[in-house]
C-alpha positions in Angstrom: 157.9 -45.2 48.2 154.5 -46.9 48.1 151.2 -45.8 46.5 149.5 -45.6 49.9 152.1 -43.0 51.1 151.0 -40.5 48.4 148.5 -37.7 49.0 146.6 -38.1 45.8 144.3 -35.2 46.4 147.3 -32.9 46.7 148.8 -34.1 43.5 145.4 -33.6 41.7 145.3 -30.0 43.0 148.8 -29.3 41.8 147.9 -30.1 38.2 144.6 -28.2 38.5 145.9 -25.0 40.1 146.1 -22.0 37.8 144.4 -23.6 34.8 141.9 -20.7 34.7 139.6 -21.0 31.7 141.0 -24.4 30.8 140.1 -25.9 34.2 137.0 -27.6 32.7 139.1 -29.8 30.5 141.2 -31.2 33.3 140.1 -34.6 34.5 140.4 -36.0 38.1 139.7 -39.6 37.1 143.2 -41.0 37.4 143.7 -39.6 40.9 140.3 -40.6 42.1 140.5 -44.2 40.9 144.0 -44.6 42.4 142.5 -44.2 45.8 141.1 -47.7 45.5 144.0 -49.2 43.7 146.0 -52.0 45.4 149.1 -50.8 47.1 152.4 -51.4 45.4 156.0 -50.0 45.5 156.4 -47.1 43.0 159.2 -47.4 40.5 161.8 -44.7 39.9 161.3 -43.2 36.5 163.7 -42.0 33.9 163.7 -38.2 33.3 164.7 -36.1 30.4 163.9 -38.7 27.7 161.5 -36.4 25.9 163.0 -33.0 26.6 164.0 -32.7 22.9 160.5 -33.6 21.8 159.0 -30.9 24.0 161.4 -28.4 22.6 160.6 -29.4 19.0 156.9 -29.0 19.6 157.3 -25.5 21.0 159.4 -24.4 18.0 156.5 -25.1 15.7 153.8 -23.1 17.5 153.3 -19.3 17.4 151.3 -16.7 19.3 147.6 -17.2 19.0 148.0 -21.0 18.5 146.7 -23.6 20.9 149.0 -26.6 21.0 147.3 -30.0 21.5 149.4 -33.1 22.0 147.9 -36.6 21.6 150.7 -39.1 22.4 151.1 -42.2 24.6 150.6 -41.8 28.4 154.2 -41.8 29.6 155.3 -39.4 26.8 152.7 -36.7 27.6 153.3 -37.0 31.4 157.0 -36.4 30.8 156.6 -33.5 28.4 154.0 -32.0 30.6 156.6 -31.7 33.3 159.0 -30.1 30.8 156.4 -27.6 29.6 155.6 -26.7 33.2 158.9 -26.5 34.9 161.2 -25.4 32.1 159.0 -23.4 29.7 156.4 -22.2 32.2 153.5 -23.3 30.2 150.5 -24.8 32.0 149.8 -28.4 30.9 146.1 -29.3 30.8 145.8 -33.1 31.3 142.7 -34.4 29.7 143.3 -37.9 30.8 140.1 -39.8 31.7 142.0 -42.9 32.7 140.1 -45.2 35.1 143.0 -47.0 36.8 142.2 -50.6 37.8 144.3 -53.6 38.5 142.4 -55.6 35.9 142.0 -52.8 33.3 142.9 -53.2 29.7 144.8 -49.9 29.8 146.8 -48.3 32.5 149.9 -50.0 34.1 151.9 -49.7 37.3 154.6 -48.0 35.2 152.0 -45.4 34.1 151.0 -44.8 37.7 154.6 -44.5 38.8 155.3 -42.0 36.1 152.3 -39.9 36.9 153.1 -39.8 40.6 156.8 -39.1 40.3 156.2 -36.3 37.8 153.4 -34.9 39.9 155.7 -34.6 42.9 158.2 -32.7 40.8 155.6 -30.3 39.3 156.4 -26.7 40.2 153.8 -24.0 41.0 153.6 -21.6 38.1 151.1 -18.8 37.2 150.9 -18.1 33.5 148.5 -17.4 30.7 150.1 -20.0 28.4 148.5 -23.4 28.1 149.0 -26.7 26.3 146.5 -29.5 26.1 147.5 -33.2 26.5 145.6 -36.3 25.6 146.6 -40.0 26.1 146.9 -41.7 22.7 146.6 -45.1 24.3 143.1 -44.3 25.6 141.7 -47.1 23.4 143.0 -49.7 20.9 140.9 -50.6 17.9 142.8 -53.8 17.5 141.5 -55.2 20.8 138.4 -57.4 20.5 136.9 -56.8 24.0 134.4 -59.6 23.4 137.3 -62.1 23.6 138.8 -60.7 26.8 137.2 -62.2 29.8 139.7 -61.5 32.6 140.1 -57.7 32.0 138.0 -54.6 32.7 137.3 -52.6 29.6 138.4 -49.2 30.9 139.2 -47.8 27.5 137.6 -44.4 26.8 137.3 -41.8 24.0 137.3 -38.1 23.7 133.9 -36.5 23.8 132.6 -33.0 23.1 133.2 -31.9 26.7 136.9 -32.9 26.4 137.7 -30.6 23.5 137.6 -26.8 23.2 135.0 -25.5 20.8 135.7 -22.7 18.2 133.8 -20.1 20.2 135.9 -20.9 23.3 139.1 -20.6 21.3 138.1 -17.3 19.7 137.1 -15.8 23.0 140.6 -16.4 24.4 142.5 -15.2 21.4 143.3 -18.5 19.6 143.0 -18.4 15.8 144.8 -21.7 15.1 145.2 -25.2 16.6 148.3 -27.3 16.1 147.9 -30.9 16.9 151.0 -33.2 17.5 150.2 -36.9 17.3 151.2 -40.2 15.7 150.9 -40.9 12.0 147.5 -42.4 12.5 145.2 -39.8 14.0 142.7 -41.4 16.5 139.2 -41.5 15.2 137.7 -39.6 18.1 140.3 -36.9 17.8 139.7 -36.7 14.0 136.0 -36.2 14.6 136.7 -33.2 16.9 139.2 -31.7 14.5 136.9 -32.1 11.5 134.3 -30.1 13.3 136.7 -27.5 14.6 138.3 -26.7 11.3 135.1 -25.4 9.9 135.8 -22.3 11.9 139.4 -22.5 13.1 142.6 -23.3 11.2 143.8 -26.7 12.2 147.3 -28.1 11.5 148.3 -31.7 12.2 151.9 -32.5 12.8 153.2 -36.1 12.8 155.4 -36.9 15.7 157.8 -39.8 16.1 158.3 -40.8 19.7 160.1 -43.8 21.0 158.4 -45.3 24.0 
């Protein structure tokens, strides 16, 4: 199966469908930019690697708690499929990835994972949601001034990418649980610092093996 054989608009719609009040946090960028990506043969992707991680996350959240996951791309795409198909929870993909053949971030493996899992995504209608962010959206250790053969397509989380306290309260959320790596990304930390002035925020460290 090749990239050119994929109906990217249809895959975009599958993730967007039934997001209801969370639709504004979903990003089309990965699917839009893939329309201009050079064709290549998609890889078959391993499934089930992060099923246990998804289960462990769900065991730690309660009614009235919004779960936010900030982990590497392939991890969140895998657990998104588990949340959707197995636990009937709508995954909200806030991934503003600008896929480009010469980009600093975003690989053909990432693309294969996204497309394969999108094809397997089942149609569900539920009032349960989980928000997912790509931890690898930027890398502070990279000096972009020294990279001349790559497009700097790194990005950060802005105010429009994150639910405000008023939004959460309106829809019955009194707490936010964030599952991420040991070092919380600075852009995520800024959003959480602001949010916790009005909403309880709990950060859970997650170990995931990529």
